[in-house]
N, C-alpha and C positions, 0 to 999 in steps of 0.2 A: 501520461499516467491518463487517459481519458476510457480506457478501458486496459484489463487484465490478461496478461497473452501466455506462450512455453517454447522449450528447445534442446536439443544437447544428438552431438552427433555416434559412429559405431566404436571412436576409441572410449569414449567416456561410458556407454552401453556397455562395453567390455570392462572396464574401469571399478566402474558401479556392480557388476558379479561377482568381479575380483574383492573389494571390501565387504560384498557380502558374507562371500565364501567365508573370509576368514574370519568375518565378525559369529558367524558358527561355529568354527573354526577354537577358536580363541578358549571354549574353554576344555579343550583338548594337545592345548601345547603349551608351548611358552612367551608366544606373540604380546606384545605389552597394549597394544589396541593405538600404539602410537604410527604416524604417516604423516611425514616430512617433503614440502616443497617447498621450492627455491628457494625466498626469501622466508618462512617459516614452521611451524610446526604445530601442531595436533594431535593433544594427548586426553587419558581420561580424568577424570575428575578427581581430584585432589584425594590422597588417602584416608579414610574416613569421610567421603565425602558417597554420595548413593551415585549409581548408576542404575536406577532399575527400570520394570516396563512399563508397569505402574504408578498411579503414585505414591507414595506409601512404602514402596518395594525397598531391597536392599542390597538386589544382587549386584556382584561388582563384575554377574559379565552381557551386558546387556542382551535381551533376544531380541530381533527383530522383528518386529510387528505392522501390520497393518495401519492398528489402530490405537491408540491412545496414545503415552510418555513414552516414547524411543528413547530421552537421554538427557541427561540433566546437568548443568556446570560444567561441560566438558572445556578445554580450553582453547585457543590457539594462541600465538605467539607469530605475530611480525614483524620486521629487524629491516632496518633501510639497508643496514649494513647488508645483511645475507644482499640483500635483494642485488647490490652493486657488485656484491660474487660474482652474482649470475648472470651481469647484461645488463641488470638498471632493465626491464618491462617496463611499460604503462602499466600495468594493471597485471599483479599479480587475485586471481583467482582461490577464493575459499567454499569449499567444496560443501552440505550438508551432506552431506548423506544419511540412507537412513541408520547404518551401521556406525557414526562419528564422524564428526568433522574433522578436512583435509585442506594442507595447503595443496594444489597443484603446482606439478612439477614445468620446469620451464620449455617439455618438450611437449607438454600435451594444449592441442589449440583451444580457441576460448570456446567453453563451453558454453552457453548462453548462445549456440549460432548448431542448425541442424543441418541434415548432411547436405543440403541442397546450401544452403548459408546465409539460412534465411534468420531471426531474432524466434524463436521460438522462448516456451514455458514445456509444454509436454515432455513426458520423457525424460525430464530429467531432475535435479534438483532445487531446491534454492539454493541461487549462488551469492558471491560477497564479491566486491573487486574491489583492492586497494591500488591505488597510486600512491607510488612510495614519492619522496618527497627528492629522490632522486633524477629525477622522472618530470614530478607535477610540481611547482615550486615550493607552495605547502603542505601538499598530500594532501589528501580524499577519500573518503568510501562509496563507492557506486554500487547503490541497492539495482535488484530486480526492477523491473518496468510492473510494481503489483503494489498492492494495498500496504506501506512502513509508517508509523507511525514514533513516532520518539515518547514515552511513555509518563505518563508524569513524577518528578521528582518527591511527591507523596501518592500514590498510585496504589501502595499496596505490594503483597506477594499476586503475581500476574498466572494466571492460570491458564489453560488453553483458550478459553471462553473468553478469556477477559483480556488476551492480548490480541484475540482475536477482531474482539471490541472497538479496539482502540486506534488496531489499525483503520477497520471499516469506518471509525468514525472519523478518520484525517483526513482521509475521502470528500465525507462530503463537509467539511470544514476547511480546509482551501492549506491543512495543514499536515497534507503527506510528505513521505522524502523522496525525492530521487537519488538526492548525496549528499555527501555533508560532509564539509573538512574538517581532517582530523585532528587541527589544533584552535577546535573550539568544542574537539570532546573533555570531560573532567570522566573519574572516575567514581566508579554509582550508575552513569547514564545508562536509559537500558531500549533498548531498539522492539517493537513489535516488527512481524511480514507475514500477511496472512497470505502461502501462494495457494493462494485456490487451487489453481489450476489441477494440482497433485493430492490436494489436499494436507497441505503441510503450513505448521504455524513454527514458528523462530522465536525464540526470545534475543540477545542477544544482547548480556550487560558489557561493560567498559571494567578491568579489572586492576588494566595498567599504564600510562601513558607516563614516556619520557623523551624530553628533550622540545628543542623547539629552530623549527618546525619536528613533529612528534618523528623518531626514527626511531620508536620501540613500544609495541604498543602489546597487553594478550586483551580479549576478549573471552567470556565465557559463551557458552551456544546451550539451547535446551530444544529440543525439539518432538514435538507430538504430530500425531499423524490423526487423519480422518480422513471422511468422503472427498474424493478429488473434485473437483465441480462438474456436475453433469451440465455438458451443453446443450443436451439436444437438438430438435429441428430447430429450425426460429421461428416468433410466435407469428400466426395468422392473422391479415388484419382482422378486425375489431374483438382479438385475445387481449388478455389482459398484458404487460413485462413487469413490470411491480408494483406491491400493491403498500402507501405509506410509508416510502423510506425518506427519512429527513437532509435536511442539508440547514444549513447557517451560513450566513452572511457575517461580518462582525467589525466594525472599527479598528480595533487590536490587533487584526489580523491581517488586515489592507495595512495597516503603520508599521509594520511587522518585515511586508513585504516591499517598503517605500512606497508607500500611498500606491499602492497596486487598487486599478479596477478588477472587481470580479468577477468573475464568467463559469455560469452555473452551466455544466453542462446533463438536462435532462435524457438527452436520448440513446445513452447508453443501453448498461444493464444497472444501476445503480445512478443518482446524483453526482454528478464529481465538479468542484470550487474549482479553482484557479485565478490565484491575482497575476495581474500582465500592466504591463508602462504600459499602454498606448490610449490617444483619445479617445480616441476610435472604439474602445469596449473591452471587453473583457476575454470578448469572442462567446458567448455564449447565449444561449435562449432566453435565458436570464442574468440580469445586470443589475451588478452591484456598486453605486460610487458613494463612495467613503465620504465622510466630514471630510477629513484632512487635504480631499478632492473640491469636493463642491460642496462644502459649510454647512447645507443642508442633505443630510446622509439621502438614498432613493436607490427605489429600487423597482428596475427596467422589465419590463416584460415584454418579448420582441413575438414576432407572427402576428395572426389572430387571437387575440384574449378577449376576454369580456371577465367582470367583476359577478360571480354568483350573490344572490340574495336568500336569504331565506331556507324554511322548510329543510328535507331529508339534501342528502349528494345527492350531483344524480350522476345518472351513468354515460356509460359511453358518447350514447346518442346523444342527450341531452347539454355534456360536454361543447360539443363539438357544435351543436346549433347554436348556442351560445356564445359560443367562440366565434362564431362565422359572423354572429351578428354584430358583433362588439367592435372595438380599435382593431383595426391595424396595422403592423406593426410599431414598437415602443410608448406603451402605456406608461407614463413615470408615476410611482406611486411614493413620494417623503416615504420613510420610520417616520415621522412622528404622527401619521396618519391610519399607518396599522394598527391592527387590534386584532389579537388572537382568536382562532373563529372565522378569520375573513377569507374566503375563499375565490380562488379565479381557475377560468377553463379557458387552455390554452389548444391552439388545436394549427401545423407547423405539414402545412400542403407538399413538400418539399420532402423532408425528412419522414413523410409519415405518421404522424405521432398526435394524441389527445391527451392532452396530461392537467390534471386535478390536481390544484397548487392549497395547500391550505396553511396558514400564521399559525403555529404554535405558539409559541413566545417570543418577544419583541423589548425589548432595555431600550427605548425614547435617548434616554441621559447619555451621559457620555458612563462607559463605552458603548456605543450605541452597538447591536446585536437584534437583528431577525431570523428565526426559525422556522421552516418549512417544513411539512412532509409529503411526499410526491406521488399519486398515481397517478400511472402509463399506461395507454394501449398504443396497439398499431391501427391508425385506424382502418378505417372499415374503407372497404371499395363502394369508389361511387356510386349512385343508385340515381 
């Protein structure tokens, strides 16, 4: 998940239009808003709960809107028994359309693929894939290749902004989720997804889990809509790509990932942290070697890099010049030597970026962690 991307074919676009029409006509007929797929069903919120178009509204029939809360607490039920009856597909897809969630039928193709068979996030809603126990030993969820976080139990009520922030923060801490074993699910678990390509934020809550492995489960879905991510033209040489975006490397996260080396990618649209199990490094522009691996935790800066002393923050020219005069490849700094306010300039002539990294917080005692903010520019043309 180093980047954030999109998908959908003609059949799904037709299905989406049908769902939209059904939602608009729901107030004029006897439809119950229920959609059933090969291994489960999706329904309206339980009697007495709101399905509003905006926060605080109690309309029984949601009106599809481009912005705001589209629906709250719509339930989706998934069943291994039903999956077996339908040939036990390897993946059962749940689509979070604007009109409501639905479990896709066995005759529908992979909704994450476009007409050319390529993975995409454009022109489609968020999708959750469930691998039932009959096809995958213990069963698992496969989330979209976007920012997804498991919300902390004490996070309180989550609105659109809080859910989006949680998902994005997870990307910068290496705690974001792509897959999750259903055996680890517990009632009350919550997951936030920032589906930025189409401007959607999804909050999933576990309502019911049963069986070992989990063979029956119920989720509740809340969906918000906002502006889709504007792609725009790529940054030109000398232009700023992003400013003061945070990332955190930490011992507790590394240990939870079998003492992996943290690799931080800063050459994308946001800093992204990944922990990998290889002695050659985390594969990032910045690497973190945790206490459990090296005894003395350290941060390694790649490319051309220099520590910046005193004065105002350097601009792109000053930062590139400082890096070019500094160390080439692998400047190691023990976490014990980092202080809030320390600054480092990096220049990568291959990836063609200049970056200013500032230390914003350090915990040198267990559990060790270090937080940075990053400003990144496209490298100027050589002069």
